[in-house]
FIMAR-388105 format. One record per residue (C-alpha): x, y, z; residue number from 1; residue in one letter. Coordinates in Angstrom, 1 decimal. Last residue first. Example, Ala and Ser with C-alpha at 12.3 -4.5 7.8 and 13.67 -1.06 7.14 Angstrom:
((13.7,-1.1,7.1),2,S);
((12.3,-4.5,7.8),1,A);
This chain:
((338.9,71.8,11.6),104,V);
((335.5,70.4,12.3),103,I);
((334.5,68.7,15.5),102,I);
((331.2,66.8,16.0),101,P);
((330.0,67.1,19.6),100,D);
((330.4,64.8,22.6),99,S);
((333.4,62.8,21.3),98,V);
((333.9,59.0,21.1),97,H);
((335.2,58.8,17.6),96,A);
((334.2,58.3,14.0),95,V);
((336.9,60.2,12.0),94,L);
((336.2,62.8,9.4),93,S);
((337.3,63.5,5.8),92,S);
((335.7,66.7,4.7),91,C);
((333.3,67.6,1.9),90,I);
((331.9,71.1,1.9),89,F);
((328.6,72.0,0.3),88,S);
((328.4,75.1,-2.0),87,R);
((327.3,78.7,-2.0),86,R);
((327.1,78.9,1.8),85,L);
((324.4,77.6,4.1),84,G);
((326.3,75.3,6.3),83,I);
((325.8,72.2,4.1),82,D);
((328.3,69.5,5.2),81,L);
((329.3,66.3,3.3),80,E);
((331.2,63.7,5.4),79,L);
((333.8,61.3,4.1),78,K);
((334.9,58.4,6.3),77,F);
((337.6,57.4,8.8),76,P);
((337.1,54.8,11.5),75,A);
((338.8,55.4,14.8),74,M);
((340.1,52.4,16.8),73,R);
((340.7,52.8,20.6),72,S);
((344.4,52.6,21.7),71,G);
((344.2,55.4,24.3),70,N);
((346.2,57.8,22.1),69,A);
((343.7,57.2,19.3),68,A);
((344.1,54.6,16.6),67,Y);
((343.7,54.9,12.8),66,L);
((342.9,52.1,10.4),65,E);
((342.8,52.9,6.7),64,L);
((341.1,50.6,4.2),63,D);
((337.8,50.9,6.0),62,Q);
((335.3,48.2,6.9),61,K);
((331.7,49.4,6.9),60,A);
((330.1,50.0,10.3),59,S);
((328.6,53.5,10.2),58,F);
((325.4,53.6,12.2),57,N);
((326.3,57.2,13.1),56,T);
((325.3,59.8,15.7),55,L);
((326.5,57.9,18.8),54,K);
((330.0,57.5,17.2),53,K);
((330.5,61.2,17.3),52,P);
((332.1,62.8,14.2),51,Y);
((335.7,64.0,14.3),50,C);
((337.7,66.3,12.0),49,C);
((341.4,66.0,12.3),48,V);
((344.4,67.8,13.8),47,A);
((342.4,70.2,16.0),46,A);
((343.7,73.7,16.7),45,G);
((341.3,75.5,14.4),44,S);
((338.4,74.0,16.3),43,D);
((334.9,74.8,14.9),42,V);
((332.5,72.7,17.0),41,L);
((329.9,71.2,14.7),40,F);
((326.1,71.3,15.4),39,K);
((324.0,68.6,13.7),38,N);
((320.9,69.9,11.9),37,R);
((321.2,67.0,9.4),36,T);
((320.8,69.0,6.2),35,I);
((321.5,72.6,7.4),34,L);
((324.7,71.5,9.1),33,D);
((325.1,73.9,12.0),32,T);
((328.2,75.9,13.0),31,I);
((329.7,76.1,16.5),30,F);
((332.2,78.6,17.9),29,L);
((333.3,78.2,21.6),28,L);
((333.2,81.0,24.1),27,S);
((330.3,79.4,25.9),26,S);
((327.0,80.1,27.7),25,R);
((325.6,83.2,26.0),24,R);
((326.5,82.0,22.5),23,C);
((325.2,78.5,22.9),22,R);
((321.8,78.8,21.2),21,D);
((323.1,81.2,18.5),20,A);
((326.3,79.2,17.7),19,A);
((326.2,79.7,14.0),18,S);
((324.0,79.3,11.0),17,S);
((324.6,81.2,7.8),16,V);
((321.5,82.6,6.2),15,S);
((321.4,82.7,2.4),14,I);
((320.3,86.0,0.9),13,G);
((323.6,86.8,-0.7),12,K);
((325.5,86.0,2.5),11,L);
((323.6,86.8,5.7),10,K);
((324.9,87.6,9.1),9,F);
((324.8,86.5,12.8),8,F);
((328.1,85.5,14.3),7,L);
((328.6,85.4,18.1),6,C);
((332.0,85.4,19.7),5,L);
((331.9,85.3,23.5),4,T);
((334.6,87.1,25.5),3,E);
((337.3,85.7,27.7),2,R);
((339.1,88.0,30.1),1,M);
């Protein structure tokens, strides 16, 4: 039987965002970037972090070219996340056709 994981806590007076609005409908864990208000799916089984193409206007040429299994090009770039902890996190992400941003 699947159970929903909901996280609500504070760390030294700084609130940590989680999947509050999706907790009752899903067993997936989401975190929210406090700067952009984008919700990120936390997927420990993913190989890379992905960012939806619909949320970017990113069009700069990259040194590295990556391709998905279906042959579509994925552009890598750096993304800084602020999820309410002591510091911001910088992760390398791919622009891809995904419904929600995914963080590893």
